[in-house]
N, C-alpha and C positions, 0 to 999 in steps of 0.2 A: 165416168171418166173425170179425171182431175185436170185443172188448167194451170196448176202451179208449178209445172216442171219445165225442164229445158225445152227450148224451141217452141214455147207457147205464148210468145209475145211479152214475157216478163224479162226481156233481155236487157243487159246493161252491165258494164264492167264496174264492180264495186271498188272501193278505195283499197289500193294496195294489190289489186289483182292483176297478174300478168295477162296481157291481151291474148286470148286463145288463138286469134288469127296470126299471132307471132310465132306459133309453133311450140308453146309451152308443153312440157311433158311431165306427168307426175310419176315419180319413181318411188317404189315402196322399200322402206328400210326395215326388214324383219317381217314377222307374220302379222296378219290383220285378222280381227275376229270375224266369225261367220254371222253372228247376229241371229235374230229370229227369222222364221220362214214367212211370217206375215205380221202386219201391225195395222192398227186403226188410225185414221185421221181424226183429229180432235177439232171440232168447230166451236168458235165463240158462240155463246148461248144467246147473245143479242143485247138489247138495251139494259142498262143497270136500273134496278128498282130503287124506290125512295129509301127503303130500309138500309140497303147497302151503301147508298150515298151518305145517310145519316151516320152510319158506323165509321166510315172513313173520315167524315168531317169532324167527328168527336175526337178521333185519334190525332187529327191535325190541329186540334185546339180551337175549332170553330164552333161557337155556340149557335143555338137556334135550329129550327127545322129547315131542311132543304125546300126550295121553292122551284116550281116549274119555270124553265127559262128556254123559250123557243121549243126545240125538239128534245131538250135535255133537262138538266137540273143545275141549280146554283145554290151554294151554301156560303154565307159570309157577305161581305160588303161588295157593292158594285165598284166603288171608288175608294181608294186610300186605305184599304185594310186587307186582311187575309181573305182570299176567295178561292173556293173550289168549284170548278166547272166540269160537268160531265156531259159529253156529247155521245149518245149511243152507249158504247162500252168503253170509250176512251175518257180518261180523266186527266185534268191538269190542275195544279195548285200553285198559287203565288202568295207569298207572305206580304209583299208590297205589290199592289196592283199596277199593271203596266200603264205607263203614262203619268204616274205620279212622280214627284221630285225626290222621293225617298227621304224626306225630312221628318225627323222625330221631334224637333223643336224649331221654333221660329228662327233662331240665330245659329243653329248647328245642323248641318246636313251631313249625312254619311257619304262616304266616297263610293265610287263604282264598286258594286259587290264583288267583282272579280279582281279588283286591284289588291296587290299584296301588302295592305297596310297593317294587317295583323296575321298572326300565325293561325292556320286552321287547327281544328281540334284533331286529336289522334284518331286513328282508324277504329280502335276499340270503342271509343266514346261515340263516334258517328254511328257505328253499328248498334250500340245500345239505344241511341235516340231513334233510330230507324225501326227497331223491332216492333214497337206498338203499332206503327202504321202497317207494317207487313202482316202483323197478326190480324188487323182489321180487314185486310185484303185476302185473308186465308192463305197467306204465303209464309207460314212459319218455317217451312222446310226449304225455303228458297236458298240457292247458292249465292252468297253475298261477297261482293268485292268492293272494298272501301279504300282502294289504293289511289284513286284518281283525285288530284287536287287542282282547283282553279283559283289561284290567288289565295284569299283567306277562306275559301269554301272547300269543303270536302264532299265528293260525290259518292253516294252509296248506290251501287247497281246490284239489283237482285234478280236472278233468273229462277223462276219458279220450277218446281218439279211437277210434271203432269203425267198421270198414269204411270208413275214410277220412273219416268224418263227425264233426263235433263232437257232444257229448252234453250233455243238460240233465237234471238230477235223478238222475244216476248218480255223484254226487260222492264222492271219497275225501277225508275230512277228517282232518287231523293237527294236534294242538295241541302247540306248542313252548314250554317255559317259559323264564324269564330266564337259565337256565344253558345253554340250547341243547340241552336234552333233550326228546325226544318223550315227553309224559306222557299223551297220550290220542289216540284215533283210532277211525275207523269206516270201513266201506266194503263193497264186494262182493268176495269171494274166489272168484270164478268167472268163467270165460270166457263168451263168448256164441256161440251157434250161429245161423247164418243160417237164417231160416225162410222162409215163403211170401213171394212178391213180389206187390205190389199196385199198381194204377195210382194215381198221385198227382196232386194239383192244383198249379197254379202258385201263387206267392205271392199274386198279385192275386186269383185265384179263391178262395183260402183266406180272404182278407180279406172278400170278398163273402159267403162262407159265414158268417163270424163276425157280419157285420152282418145277414144275413137270418135266421139261426138262432143267436142269442147262446147261447154254451155256457158253463155254469158249470164245466165240466170242465177248461177250459184254465187255464193257470197264469200268474200274473204275479209276478215277483220273489220266488220262494220264499225265505223268510228274512225278508221283510217289512221291518222297520225298518232303514234304512241310515243311515250318517252323513250330515251335510249335503252332503258331497262324495260322490257315488255311487261304489261300489266299482268298480275298473277292470274293464271287460268283464263286470260282474255288476251291472247296473243294477237298483235296487230302490227302493221308495217311501220317501221320507224319513220319519223319526219325526214323529208328530204330525199327519200328513196324514189327512184323513178317508177312511174306507173305506166309507162309506155312499153312498147315491145323491147325485149332484151336486145342488147347490142351484140352479144356474142353467143355462140352455141352453148357455152358452159352455163350461161344465165338462164337458158331455156329449161333447165332441169329443176324441178321442185320436189323435194324429198318429203314423202309422207312418213311421219314418225309415229303417229298414234291415231287410232280411230275409236270413237265412242258413238254408240247408237243412241239417237235422241229424236227430238222433234224441232223443226225449224219453222219459223213464221213464213207463210205465203198467203196470197189471196187465192181462194178457190171459189169460182163462180161469183167473184166480186165480194166474197165474205172473208173475214179474217179467220185463219185456220192455222193449226200446227200440223205439219206433214212429216211422216216418218223420214228421217234423214240420217246420213252419216256425218258426224262432226269430226273433221280431220285436222289434226295439228300438223302443220307442214313447215318446212324451212327452205328458203330459197338461197340466194347469194348472201354473202356476208353483209352487204349493204341492206338487203331486203329484210333479213332476220326471220323471226318466226311469226306466224299468223295462223288464223283459223279459216278453213274452207267448210262451208255447209252445202251439201248436195243431196237432193231427194234420193231416197233409197228405193222408192217404188218402181216396180218393173215398168219400163218405158211404154209397154203396150197399153198400160192403163192411163197414160197421160195423153190428153187430147192434143191434136195438132192444131195450128192456128186456123186451118180451114175447116176444122170439124164443126158441123152444125148441130143443133139440138136434135136428140133422137125423136122427140115429138114435135112436129112442125108447128103445132099450136103454141109451144113454149116460146117461140120467137116473138109471139105477139104480146106476151105478158111482160110488163115492165119489170126489169130486174137490174139491181145495182151491180156495177162492175168497177174494177180498178182502172184508173187512167194513168198513163205514163207522164210524169212531170219532166218537162224538157229543159227548164232553166229556172233560175231564181235571182232575186235581187234583195239585199238586206239593207235597211236603213234604221239604225237604232234598234228598237224592239219590234219593228215591222218587218215581216218576211213576205215577199210577193213571189208567187210561183206562176209559171207560164206552161200551158199545155194546149193541145189541139183536141177539139171535140166537134160535135154536130150541133145543129140548131134545134134538134128534136129532143133534147134532154136537159135535165137540171144537174148542176155540178156542186159538190160540196168538198171543201178542203179542210184538213185539220193537221195540227203539228204536235208531235210528242218530243219532249226535250230530255236530254241527259247531259252530263258534263262534256262528252266528246262529240255528240252529234245531235242533229234535229231531224227526226223522221217525219216526212210529209206524206199524207195520203189524200189522193183526190178520187172521189167516187162519182160515177155517172149513173143517173136514174132516168131511163127513157120516158118521155111523156106518152101516154096512151093515145091511140088514134093515128090517122094518116099524117105524114109530114114529109116534106122534101128533104132528102139527105144531102145537106150541104155542110162542108167542114169549115171551121173558123178557129181563130186563135183566141184563147181565154186567159185571163189572169184572175187570181184570187189572193187576197192579202190577209195574213193572220198576225195576231199579236203574240209575241213570245214573252216568257217570264223574265228573260234577260237578253241583252244584245247577243247577236249571233257570234260575234268575235271570231275566234279561229275554229269554231266548231264546224263539222262537216255536215252538209245537207244530203240526206239519203232518201230514197223512195221507200214505199211499203215493202218492196222485195229486197231491200238492203243495197241496191245499186246506187252509186253516187250520182247526185244531181249536179250538172255543171252550172257554174256561175254564168249568167246570160252574157253572151258576147255583145248583144245590143241591149238597149234599155228595156226594162220590163215596166210598162206603165199600167197602173191599176185602172 
């Protein structure tokens, strides 16, 4: 049984998504594909090895061998220089270490990296610079989008192809500055292993399921605010469009224009995975514009309900990591603090993956073995970002938007 589907606790309205409780209805424009009868889940293989870290470090221009750093790896300088950090399968890179003053000379300091003091490099040049890094990651065939610009920086987003299928939410993000240097990045430094195979629904039947049982777990336009002209092949809601319930019946209708069978990122049993999904290109009102909806294609009877317990009672006694819902955040400079609720019988770890339009935060819980009193409490974890959050959107591991904390989040 999978835990990554609708109604399994991974609920949350993503950026640009009409609230299902508001009565949104998906209307199909034309024929939709049948797709395969079954498809496998692809699970992240686990922690990255030293050789993989060394290949990526070399592609990023970092010399020297990686060294163990806590539960992961580090290549480069701790302070004041380029550094690659790998935690499990997640990696992040910063050309200027967080917390430094970004000064190259004593008397001359560079401006805020997202300030438009210079023109960004062209999309073709940014793609050329990014390709050696993607090759080191084994993502030569990734679908590349270099249309996003942040001041003098251009962001290259690459969605890898896994098992011959396009992916959604498994993005490698690389930031290229006005000199044509990669100054930041994030992604997954791990291959995927084919897991169990499940029956899947056609695109039309998946739309019916979305209309019959609206799921807050599916995602629309992760990254949220897009420019007036939607990003190529990455349709998102325009800035300023309402994310609440539509005000009129006409706004309740969302037209499904195209469907592509692929894989979307979900947490399965607390592990990162790619789940067979339909990737719908949809269009709402004129104000909302076009965006993407990703919804699991797996037959719902194979998706565990929130109350479903382990088939083996002894499995409940074995410590197992699982994802935790992030309830709010606060940003100060390059520091991002997240708030969540957990128990006193577990350890919690938080990580952040950055791209030009969003910061994806993941919090995992690992229960401590032995007897423990089940008492809930509020936790916070603070992470260092490669660049200030600015107007980027904070989303959870399932793609749902994390709200800015209404009250202070104190580390």
